[in-house]
N, C-alpha and C positions, 0 to 999 in steps of 0.2 A: 504495500499499500504505502502511496507516496504521502510524503508530508505536505499537508495544505497551509496554503498562507491565510492572513487574517482575511483578506479582501474575500476569499472564497467561503471562510467560515462564518464570516457575517450574514453571507446571503443564504445560509442554511437555515431551517427551522428547529426548533427546540429538541422535536423528536429524531431529528437527523443527528444531531449532536450528540445524543445521548448514545446511539448506534455507534458513532464513531470512536465514542471515548470507550464503549466495551470492547471493540475491535481492538484499538490501541492498547489498552489493558492485556486483553489476552495476548497481543504479539508481543508486550512488554514482559510478561511473566513466562513465557517461551523463551526469550533473551536470556533473561535473569536465571532462568534454569540452567541452560548451557554455560552461561560463566560461572553459575556455582558448583556445576560439575566438573569443570575444568577443562570444557573442552573451547575453543574458539568460536565465538561466531562468527556466521558469514561476513557481516558488516559491524565491525565493532563499535563505531559511532553510532549508530542506529538507534541503541539502548536511551542516549542522550536527546537525540532529536524526538522520539518518542515520548519522553518525559515532559520536554518542552512544549510539544503540540498539546497534551493533554492539559497544561496550564493555560495556554492558549484558549482551548475551549472552554475551560472552567471561567476563566476570566469573561469571555463572551457571553456566556451563561448568565453568570452574575449582573453584567450589564444589562442585559435583557430584562431580567427580574426587577432592577431598580428602576428602569424607563417604564415598565409597567405599573408599577408602584406609584409612579407619579401621576 
């Protein structure tokens, strides 16, 4: 799965963002398992990219909640 940019994430609906978070968390757990077992993952920097993307998505979701509350 490609890492998404902020503009792409802002266009998505809340349900789509939830699905993306779930997919990214599954992939992150798979990579972390590989690392903990001592095997080298295919793309070592991918774990960091996934963590950052999850943080972006959570930030956008929070912004949407604040916007709806106003």
